[in-house]
PAZAPA-4460 file (N, C-alpha, C; in steps of 0.05 Angstrom, whole numbers, plus 32768, in hexadecimal, padded with zeros to 4 digits):
% residues 173
    n_x    n_y    n_z   ca_x   ca_y   ca_z    c_x    c_y    c_z   seq   type   mol
   885C   87E0   84D4   885A   87CA   84EA   8867   87B0   84E0     1      X     A
   887A   87A6   84EE   8886   878C   84E3   8874   8776   84EA     2      X     A
   886D   8768   84D5   8859   8752   84DB   8866   8739   84E9     3      X     A
   8881   8737   84EB   888B   8720   84FA   8887   8727   8518     4      X     A
   8881   873F   8521   887C   8743   853B   885E   8743   8546     5      X     A
   884F   873F   8530   8832   873E   8535   8823   8724   8523     6      X     A
   882C   870F   852E   8821   86F7   851C   8806   86F0   8526     7      X     A
   87FF   86F9   8540   87E4   86EF   854A   87D9   8707   855D     8      X     A
   87C0   8707   8562   87B4   8716   8576   87A1   8706   8589     9      X     A
   879D   8714   85A2   878B   8706   85B5   876F   8711   85AE    10      X     A
   875B   86FC   85AF   8740   8706   85AF   8735   8707   85CB    11      X     A
   872E   871E   85D4   8727   8721   85EF   8709   8723   85F3    12      X     A
   86F8   8720   85DF   86DB   8720   85E2   86D4   8709   85F1    13      X     A
   86BD   8709   85FF   86B3   86F3   8613   86AF   86D8   8603    14      X     A
   86AA   86D7   85E8   86A8   86BE   85DD   86C1   86B2   85D7    15      X     A
   86D7   86BD   85D9   86F2   86B3   85D6   8702   86B4   85EB    16      X     A
   86F8   86B6   8604   8708   86B7   861E   86FC   86A1   8630    17      X     A
   870E   8694   863A   8706   867D   864E   8716   8680   866A    18      X     A
   870B   8678   867E   8719   8675   8697   8727   865A   869A    19      X     A
   8740   865B   86A1   874E   8641   86A3   8760   8642   86BB    20      X     A
   875B   8633   86D0   876B   8631   86E9   876F   864E   86F4    21      X     A
   875A   865F   86F2   875B   8679   86FF   8768   868C   86EC    22      X     A
   876E   8688   86D5   877A   869A   86C1   8767   869F   86A9    23      X     A
   8766   86B7   86A2   8756   86BD   868B   8765   86B5   8670    24      X     A
   875D   86A5   8661   876E   869D   8647   875E   86A7   862E    25      X     A
   876B   86B0   861B   875F   86BC   8602   8767   86AD   85E9    26      X     A
   8753   86A6   85D9   8759   869A   85C0   876A   86AD   85B0    27      X     A
   877A   86A2   859E   878C   86B0   858C   8782   86AE   8570    28      X     A
   878B   86C3   8561   8784   86C6   8544   879A   86CF   8536    29      X     A
   87A2   86BE   851D   87BA   86C5   850D   87B4   86E0   8500    30      X     A
   87C7   86EE   84FF   87CA   870A   84F1   87D5   8707   84D5    31      X     A
   87E2   86F0   84D5   87F4   86E9   84BA   87F4   86CF   84B4    32      X     A
   87FD   86C4   849A   87FF   86A9   8496   8819   86A1   84A5    33      X     A
   8817   868A   84B3   882F   867F   84C1   8838   8666   84B3    34      X     A
   8854   8665   84AC   885E   8651   849C   886F   8640   84AD    35      X     A
   8871   8627   84A7   8884   8616   84B8   88A1   8618   84AB    36      X     A
   88B2   8605   84B6   88CC   8609   84B0   88D3   8600   8490    37      X     A
   88BD   85F3   8485   88C2   85ED   8469   88B4   8600   8457    38      X     A
   88AA   8616   8462   889A   862B   8452   887F   8627   844D    39      X     A
   8871   860F   8458   8855   860A   8453   8846   8619   8467    40      X     A
   8830   8625   845F   881D   8634   8470   8810   8620   8484    41      X     A
   8813   8623   849B   8806   8611   84AF   87EE   861F   84BE    42      X     A
   87EE   863B   84BD   87DA   864B   84C7   87D5   8661   84B5    43      X     A
   87BA   8663   84AD   87B6   867B   849C   87AC   8696   84AA    44      X     A
   87B2   86AA   849F   87A8   86C2   84AA   878B   86C0   84B1    45      X     A
   8783   86C7   84CB   8767   86C9   84D4   8761   86AC   84E1    46      X     A
   8772   869B   84E0   876A   867D   84EF   876B   8683   850B    47      X     A
   8759   8675   851A   8758   8677   8538   876B   8660   8540    48      X     A
   877A   8668   8557   878A   8654   8565   877D   864D   8582    49      X     A
   8790   8643   8592   8788   863D   85B0   8788   8656   85BD    50      X     A
   8792   8652   85D8   878C   8667   85ED   87A6   866C   85F9    51      X     A
   87AB   8687   85FD   87C2   868F   860D   87B5   86A4   8624    52      X     A
   87C4   86A7   8638   87BE   86BC   864E   87C6   86D5   8645    53      X     A
   87DF   86D8   8638   87E6   86F3   8630   87FC   86F0   8619    54      X     A
   8805   8705   860F   8817   8701   85F6   8833   86F3   85FE    55      X     A
   883A   86F6   8618   8854   86E9   8620   8853   86CA   861D    56      X     A
   883D   86BF   861A   8839   86A0   8617   8841   8696   85FE    57      X     A
   883D   86A7   85E7   8846   869D   85CD   8856   86AE   85BD    58      X     A
   886C   86A7   85B5   887C   86B6   85A4   8870   86C4   858D    59      X     A
   8877   86DD   8584   886C   86E9   856C   887F   86E1   8555    60      X     A
   8895   86D5   8559   88A8   86CB   8546   88A7   86AC   8542    61      X     A
   88B3   86A4   8529   88B2   868A   8525   8899   867F   851B    62      X     A
   8894   8665   851D   887C   8658   8513   886A   864B   852C    63      X     A
   8873   8654   8541   8864   8646   855A   8849   864D   8559    64      X     A
   8837   863A   8561   881B   8640   8561   880D   862E   8574    65      X     A
   87F4   8637   857C   87E4   8627   858F   87CB   8620   857E    66      X     A
   87C7   8607   857C   87B1   85FC   856B   879B   85F2   857E    67      X     A
   8781   85EF   8572   876C   85E5   857C   8765   85F3   8598    68      X     A
   8761   85E3   85AD   8758   85F0   85C8   8770   85F0   85D9    69      X     A
   8788   85ED   85D1   87A0   85EA   85E3   87A3   8607   85F0    70      X     A
   87B1   8606   8608   87B1   861E   861B   87CE   8621   8623    71      X     A
   87D9   8639   8621   87F4   8641   862C   87EC   865C   8640    72      X     A
   87F3   8656   8659   87EE   866B   866D   8802   866D   8683    73      X     A
   87FE   867E   8693   8811   8685   86AA   8829   8690   869E    74      X     A
   8840   8685   86A6   885B   868D   869A   8864   867C   8685    75      X     A
   8851   8669   867B   8859   8657   8667   8860   8663   864D    76      X     A
   8870   8658   863B   887C   8663   8623   887D   864F   860C    77      X     A
   8872   8656   85F5   8874   8646   85DB   8881   8658   85C8    78      X     A
   889A   864D   85BE   88A6   865E   85AB   88B6   864E   8595    79      X     A
   88C8   865A   8587   88D4   8652   856E   88C0   8647   855B    80      X     A
   88C0   862D   8556   88AE   8620   8544   889E   8609   8551    81      X     A
   889E   860D   856B   888C   85F9   857C   886D   85FC   8577    82      X     A
   8860   85E5   8579   8843   85E7   8574   8837   85D4   8589    83      X     A
   881F   85DC   8593   880E   85CA   85A6   87F3   85C8   859A    84      X     A
   87E7   85B2   859D   87CF   85A7   858E   87B8   859F   85A4    85      X     A
   87A2   859A   8599   878E   858D   85AA   8788   859C   85C4    86      X     A
   878B   858E   85DB   8781   8598   85F5   879C   859C   8608    87      X     A
   87B3   859F   85FB   87CD   85A1   8609   87C9   85B9   8619    88      X     A
   87D5   85BC   8635   87D5   85D0   8645   87F3   85D1   864D    89      X     A
   87FB   85EB   864B   8816   85F4   8657   8812   860B   866B    90      X     A
   881E   8605   8683   8819   861A   8697   8837   861C   86A8    91      X     A
   8832   862C   86B9   8846   8634   86CD   8860   863E   86BB    92      X     A
   8878   8634   86C0   888F   863E   86B1   8897   862B   869B    93      X     A
   8887   861A   8692   888D   8609   867C   8891   8616   8662    94      X     A
   88A2   860A   8650   88A6   8613   8636   88AA   85FD   861F    95      X     A
   88A0   8603   8609   88A5   85EE   85F2   88B2   8600   85DE    96      X     A
   88CA   85FB   85D6   88D9   860B   85BF   88E4   85F8   85AC    97      X     A
   88F2   8603   859A   88FD   85F4   8582   88E6   85E9   8571    98      X     A
   88E6   85D1   856A   88D7   85C5   8559   88C1   85B4   8568    99      X     A
   88BF   85B6   8584   88AD   85A6   8592   8891   85A7   858B   100      X     A
   8883   8590   858E   8868   858F   858A   8858   857D   859E   101      X     A
   8845   8588   85AB   8838   857B   85C2   8819   8574   85B7   102      X     A
   8810   855B   85BB   87F4   8556   85B4   87E2   854A   85C8   103      X     A
   87CB   8545   85C4   87B8   8538   85D6   87B3   854A   85ED   104      X     A
   87B2   853B   8604   87AE   8546   8621   87C5   854A   8632   105      X     A
   87DC   854D   8624   87F5   8551   8633   87F4   856B   8643   106      X     A
   87FB   856B   865B   87FE   8582   866A   881A   8587   8672   107      X     A
   8826   859F   866C   8842   85A4   8674   8842   85BA   8688   108      X     A
   884C   85B6   869E   884B   85C9   86B4   8865   85C7   86C6   109      X     A
   8869   85DB   86D4   8883   85DC   86E6   8899   85EC   86D5   110      X     A
   88B0   85E6   86DD   88C4   85F6   86CC   88D1   85E1   86BA   111      X     A
   88C2   85D8   86A7   88C9   85C6   8692   88CD   85D1   8677   112      X     A
   88E2   85CC   866A   88E6   85D5   864D   88EB   85BB   863C   113      X     A
   88D7   85BD   8626   88D8   85A9   8612   88E4   85B6   85F8   114      X     A
   88FA   85A9   85EC   8907   85B6   85D7   8908   85A0   85C1   115      X     A
   88FE   85A6   85A9   8902   8591   8594   88F7   8576   8597   116      X     A
   88E3   8573   85A6   88D6   8558   85AB   88B9   8557   85A9   117      X     A
   88AC   853E   85A4   888E   853D   85A0   8886   8530   85B7   118      X     A
   8870   8536   85C2   8862   852A   85D7   8848   8525   85D5   119      X     A
   883C   850B   85D5   8820   8507   85D1   8815   84F4   85E8   120      X     A
   8824   84F1   85F8   881A   84DF   8612   8807   84EF   8622   121      X     A
   87EF   84E7   8628   87DC   84F8   8636   87E4   84FA   8657   122      X     A
   87F4   850A   865C   87FD   8509   8679   8808   8523   8683   123      X     A
   8808   852B   869B   8813   8543   86A7   8830   853F   86A9   124      X     A
   8840   8551   869C   885D   854F   86A0   8865   8568   86AF   125      X     A
   886F   8560   86C8   8876   8576   86D9   8896   8575   86E3   126      X     A
   88A3   8560   86D8   88BF   855C   86DE   88CE   8553   86C8   127      X     A
   88E8   8556   86C9   88FA   854D   86B5   88FB   852E   86B5   128      X     A
   88F8   8520   86CC   88FA   8501   86CC   88E0   84F9   86BE   129      X     A
   88C9   8506   86C2   88B2   84FD   86B4   88B4   8501   8695   130      X     A
   88BE   8519   868E   88C2   851F   8673   88D4   850A   8667   131      X     A
   88EB   8502   8672   88FE   84ED   8667   88EF   84D4   8667   132      X     A
   88DE   84CC   8677   88CE   84B1   8676   88BC   84B4   865D   133      X     A
   88AE   84C8   865B   889D   84CC   8644   88AA   84CA   8627   134      X     A
   88C0   84D8   8626   88D0   84D9   860E   88DB   84BC   8607   135      X     A
   88E0   84AD   861B   88EB   8491   8617   88D5   8480   860E   136      X     A
   88BA   8482   861B   88A2   8471   8612   889E   8478   85F4   137      X     A
   88A3   8490   85E9   889B   8499   85D0   88B4   8492   85BD   138      X     A
   88C8   8485   85C9   88E1   847C   85BB   88F0   8496   85B0   139      X     A
   88F0   84AA   85BE   8902   84C3   85B8   891A   84C5   85D0   140      X     A
   892F   84D0   85C7   8945   84D2   85D9   893C   84E9   85EF   141      X     A
   8944   84E2   8608   893F   84F6   861F   894E   850F   8618   142      X     A
   8944   8528   8622   8952   8541   861E   896A   8540   8632   143      X     A
   897E   854E   8629   8996   8552   8639   8991   8569   864B   144      X     A
   8996   8566   8663   898E   857C   8674   89AA   858B   867B   145      X     A
   89AB   85A4   867D   89C1   85B6   8680   89C7   85B4   86A0   146      X     A
   89B2   85B1   86AE   89B9   85B4   86CE   89AA   85A1   86DA   147      X     A
   89B4   858D   86E8   89A6   8575   86F4   8995   8582   870C   148      X     A
   8997   859A   8716   8989   85A5   872A   896C   85AB   8721   149      X     A
   8968   85AD   8704   894E   85B3   86FB   893A   859B   8700   150      X     A
   8947   8582   8701   8936   856B   8705   8927   856F   8721   151      X     A
   890D   8566   871F   88FD   8568   873A   88ED   8550   873E   152      X     A
   88E7   8549   8754   88D4   8533   875D   88B8   853A   8752   153      X     A
   88AA   8524   874A   888D   8523   8743   887C   8522   875D   154      X     A
   886B   8535   8760   885B   8531   877A   883C   8533   8770   155      X     A
   882E   8523   877C   8811   8524   8778   8803   8525   8795   156      X     A
   87F6   8537   879A   87EC   853C   87B6   87FE   8536   87CC   157      X     A
   8815   8542   87C9   882B   853D   87DB   8838   8521   87DF   158      X     A
   8830   850F   87CC   883A   84F6   87CE   8849   84F0   87B4   159      X     A
   8862   84E3   87B5   8871   84DD   879C   8864   84C8   878A   160      X     A
   8864   84CE   8772   8856   84BE   875D   886A   84AA   8750   161      X     A
   8863   8493   874C   8875   847F   873D   8872   8485   8721   162      X     A
   8882   8492   8715   8881   849B   86F8   8882   8482   86E4   163      X     A
   8895   8470   86E9   8896   8459   86D8   887B   844A   86D6   164      X     A
   8870   8446   86EE   8857   8436   86EF   883F   8444   86E1   165      X     A
   883E   845F   86E6   8829   846F   86D7   882C   846F   86BA   166      X     A
   8844   846F   86B1   884C   8471   8696   8844   8458   8688   167      X     A
   884A   8440   8695   8842   8424   868A   8823   8423   8689   168      X     A
   8815   842D   869D   87FA   842D   8697   87F0   843D   8680   169      X     A
   87FC   8454   867C   87F4   8462   8664   87FB   8457   864B   170      X     A
   8812   844C   864B   881B   843C   8631   8809   8427   862B   171      X     A
   87FE   8416   863D   87EF   8402   863A   87D1   8406   862F   172      X     A
   87C9   8421   8631   87B1   842B   8628   87AC   8428   860A   173      X     A
***
């Protein structure tokens, strides 16, 4: 058995299963030590992680990991060396890859891909416009989009949201 293909398992007993937005999510447990890109162990064999709906949500390769009570469900994907912490939620078709790190109460949803970025603003990110605004607030370069058609409008209860105004409020907290 190649241990690179089995770095974690799902714990499906009732004490490690939660219901989240209609999905059953399961806590993960490391089957091997997971090392970061510098070779340091960041997860020890037997450590518990956050929650996934199924194996397709977290890569079995690289050092990607879900820490604390973070959740990856639906068709969301965490891969490469990306990590999420705290109470981050990734859902729908979102993905975090490369060396991305998401913290706090960030919610990544929709068809959003974060690559090689850190996000710690407690906000729901559902469009590339909002992602660009968050990265600017955090003094990071916005991501380069391959296809401008990927950008979508932010909607809340069918009303357009003023992204800049909401982010100013968050920044002032």
